[in-house]
C-alpha positions, 0 to 999 in steps of 0.5 A: 402836359395839357392838350389843345381843347373846345369849348361850346360858347351858347350865347343869348340874341343880346350877348350875341350881338354885344359879342359883334361889337367888340368883335369888329371894333376889335376887342375883346368879349368877357363871358361868365361860363360854369366853373372848368380847368384847363391850361393857359400854355394851351390852344381853347377853341371858342365853338359860339352857339346861336339859337342851334348854329354855330356862327364864330370861332374865335380862340379862347382862353380862362380868366378870374373867378368870376363869382361861386362856381363862374369861371370869366372865359375872355375871347378875341381873335373871332373870325365870323362863318360865311355859313353856319353850322349846324349843330345837327349835321356836327352830330349826326357826323362825330363818332358813334362813340362820342356821338353823345357827349357831343350832343350834351355839350351842345345842349349845356355848353363847356368845355369839351373832351380830348377825344369830343373835341378831335371830333367836332373839329374833323366834322367841321372840316369835314363840312365848311372847309373854310375853316381849315386855316384856325382848325387844321392844326387841331384836327384829327389827322395832325395827330396822327402825323404826330403820333406816327413819329418815332419816339425817339425823336419825338423826345428831341421835338420835346426839347428842341420846343422847350430850348427855343421857349425858353429863348423866347423867354430870357429874351423877352417875347411871349411863347406863343407864336410856337401854338401855331407850329404844324408838322410836314407831312408827308416830309422827316422831321429836321427839326422843331424850327421846321415847322414854325411860320417864322421859318427861315432859308439858311441864306436869308439876309437877317439870319446870316447877318446876326451870325455874320459875326458870332464865334464858330459861325465857320463852322455852323455854315456848313451843315443843315439848320433851320432858322426861325426870327422873332422880333418888335419894335426893339429888339429880335431874336434869331434861333438856329437849329444845327445838328449833322444827323437824324432826329432819331439818332441825335443824343439829345441838343443844349441851348446856347444863348447869345446876349448881344447886348453883354455879348455874354454866352449861356450854355444848357444841357438838358438832363432827363430825368426817371419816373421811380417810385419815389419820384423822379429822379436823375440817377448817378454814375451816369457816362454821358453826362460824364463826357461832357463834364470834361468837356466843358472842363476843357472849355473852362480852361481856356476860358480862364486864359482870358485876361479879366473882365475890367467893364460894366457891361462885362460883370458876371457874378458867375463867368461859369456859362454851364448849367444844366437843367433836368426835366422830366422827361416827357412826351412833344405837344406842341400845342403845349407852351409851357417850361419844361417843371425842372431844376436848372443847376450851375456846373459848380454846384453840381461838382459838389452835389454830385458827390456829396453824401446827402444823394446816396440810397440806403444801398449805395445808389447814387440819385437827385431828386427836388426833395436831395438837390438842396438849392437849383434855379426854377424857369423864374429865376434862370430866365430873370438871371440872364436876361440882364446876363448877370450870369455868363461870359464875360467880352472876352470870354466869348470868342471861346463860343467855336470850341463850345460849338465844336465839341456839342456836334463831337458829342451828338447832339443838335445846338440850338443857338439862340441870338438876342440882339437891342434894336435891330437894323430896319434896314435888313427888314426893308432886304429880308421882304425885298428879298422873298417878294418874287420868288423867280428872284429869290435865289439871286438876291440872296447872293446878292445880299450874301454879298454886300454881307461879306464884303 
């Protein structure tokens, strides 16, 4: 997965003046630069240089080609530095191992290498503390905190980030807020959500409201959880991450997505593919997956007891809510907001596939690969289906969620519960803002809100 990067943009006096005007007008600025490669799903920090000094910082994004061997560099959210920073001071500060490359970039402009970017960020933070709000999350200190996390913790955080990113995409939100994630220095990670600015207390008014009428709420409210709320004028997405064990002891995370408009649940279990000589694969038999499918069967048996659907909002192409997502085993990278490449497979299809001769190798072993899986849903396919509730539980079946939550917790996993609400109640925003205005009154106000909601 791609990392955040830095770009040295050298502007003439005329172009710098135009950039300043666009910045004042709140408009995007674009500059043709030498062709470069950088993922559009990761941050790109632009260091804007004129007459040997950095005068502005901005967020950039690689655009379309702008001519032969040229790329368009789009720049938004620029900030002017109170005091410009001499490039010589930065070059003098960076470690010797990257000094040559940093000096070259300040002379010619262009994309910094990952190590050079980290060194330049550290130098600027040292020379100009005012840049901390924008640059601190790209410092070597932050990178070291993540590197020093136990491997199992990073793997679980990676899956949790993926589940939150998937929920945002299904609900029609940008995944950009995930790039504001920051580790909690000096504390043990509890869940991915705690590093987001949107993270809320479990007593938060909107969190309680969105959970109140949800099957399984009585189970979740008794355990530690973090919540985050994403919203615009027409919809709100509440994401809860709940688990009974520390991250490094968890067996994984399941995503349970609830579309409140259609009263539909979809449940995704993530499974890591292993890299082998012939490519990525998922080997069978897998004892843990077999147990999880057994638990699914118990839930499906309960779903079949429900009355058949007889309303338009309850229509589904497939009323089985369970999906597997087979994806590469990846390292946690909070700067990359792309979804994991992988295969969404309906559990009914998986049952057939797991016993199909096509997955049996020459020595009798069974493994699922991109080549022999036959069919699967891509990220785009899956998001489109779930967003409009073409798959998932019917309205009458959704009360069975409580059983699914209990089974997931018993299996030693965390639950990523995402609740999408259309036309959220604006009064809740007013209550929430009021209740967190004065820190001395927070506990009292939260208690008042809970009493009103439970009544």
